[in-house]
C-alpha positions in Angstrom: -58.7 128.3 88.3 -55.4 127.0 88.9 -53.0 125.1 86.4 -52.0 121.5 87.2 -49.4 119.1 85.7 -50.3 115.7 85.2 -47.4 113.6 84.4 -47.1 109.9 83.5 -43.9 108.2 84.7 -42.4 105.7 82.4 -40.0 103.0 83.8 -36.9 102.2 81.5 -36.7 98.5 81.0 -40.4 97.7 81.8 -42.0 95.3 79.6 -43.5 96.8 76.5 -47.1 96.8 75.7 -48.6 94.7 73.0 -49.5 96.6 70.0 -53.2 96.0 70.8 -53.0 97.3 74.4 -51.0 100.4 73.2 -53.4 101.3 70.5 -56.4 100.8 73.1 -54.4 103.4 75.4 -54.1 105.8 72.7 -57.7 105.8 71.8 -58.8 106.1 75.6 -56.3 109.0 75.9 -57.8 110.7 72.8 -61.4 110.3 74.4 -60.1 111.8 77.6 -58.3 114.8 75.7 -61.7 115.3 74.0 -63.5 115.4 77.4 -60.9 117.9 78.8 -61.4 120.1 75.9 -65.2 120.0 76.0 -65.1 120.8 79.8 -62.7 123.7 79.3 -60.1 122.1 81.5 -57.5 121.4 78.6 -54.3 123.5 78.2 -52.2 121.2 76.4 -50.7 117.6 76.5 -48.1 115.5 74.9 -46.3 112.2 74.8 -42.5 112.3 74.9 -39.9 110.1 73.4 -37.7 108.0 75.6 -35.4 109.7 78.0 -32.4 108.6 75.7 -33.4 111.1 73.3 -33.0 114.0 75.7 -30.5 116.7 75.4 -29.4 118.7 78.4 -28.3 122.5 78.1 -26.6 124.2 81.0 -24.4 127.0 82.1 -20.8 126.0 82.1 -18.6 129.0 83.7 -19.3 131.7 81.0 -20.4 129.3 78.3 -23.1 126.7 77.6 -22.6 123.1 77.7 -24.8 120.8 75.7 -24.8 117.0 76.5 -26.8 113.8 75.3 -29.0 111.9 77.6 -31.3 112.8 80.4 -30.4 115.2 83.2 -31.2 112.7 86.0 -29.8 109.1 86.5 -32.8 107.4 86.9 -35.0 104.5 85.6 -38.1 106.6 85.9 -38.7 109.5 83.3 -41.8 111.5 82.2 -43.3 109.7 79.4 -46.3 112.0 78.8 -48.2 114.8 80.5 -51.4 117.0 80.6 -51.4 120.5 81.7 -54.9 121.3 82.7 -56.7 123.9 84.7 -59.0 123.0 87.5 -61.0 124.8 90.3 -59.0 123.0 93.0 -56.9 119.9 93.8 -60.0 117.7 94.2 -60.9 118.4 90.6 -57.5 118.0 89.3 -57.5 114.6 91.1 -60.9 113.7 89.6 -59.3 114.2 86.1 -55.9 112.4 87.1 -58.3 109.5 88.2 -59.6 109.4 84.5 -56.2 109.9 83.1 -54.7 106.9 84.9 -57.7 104.6 83.6 -57.0 106.0 80.2 -53.3 105.4 79.8 -53.0 102.6 82.3 -50.0 104.2 84.0 -49.8 106.1 87.3 -50.4 109.8 87.0 -48.6 112.4 89.3 -50.6 115.7 90.0 -48.7 118.9 90.8 -49.9 122.5 91.1 -48.2 125.1 89.2 -46.7 127.9 91.3 -49.1 130.9 91.6 -47.8 133.8 89.2 -47.5 137.5 90.2 -51.0 138.1 89.9 -52.0 135.5 92.4 
């Protein structure tokens, strides 16, 4: 089984969902999370605060520099994600299809690199 990262991009400045639509998405995602767990595909998942809440830590010569804000200068940032295990890309894409329906946003699927054990 391979791990896959299913990310949900959010666009800064996009119109906000109504409270009702947001609640419906939360409920649908919770049901998907239950289904993932019951299927043994769940590793973990989470929603993120806006990119403006990010802090970047980087090497600066011999020291460490800590700055506010996202690393990338972009209007699109990851708003939430799942890490799942799946037999292959086709299975991961089936989960992503369920995820995009649940959250109402696009879902990008990326496999993790293989570890030293294969």
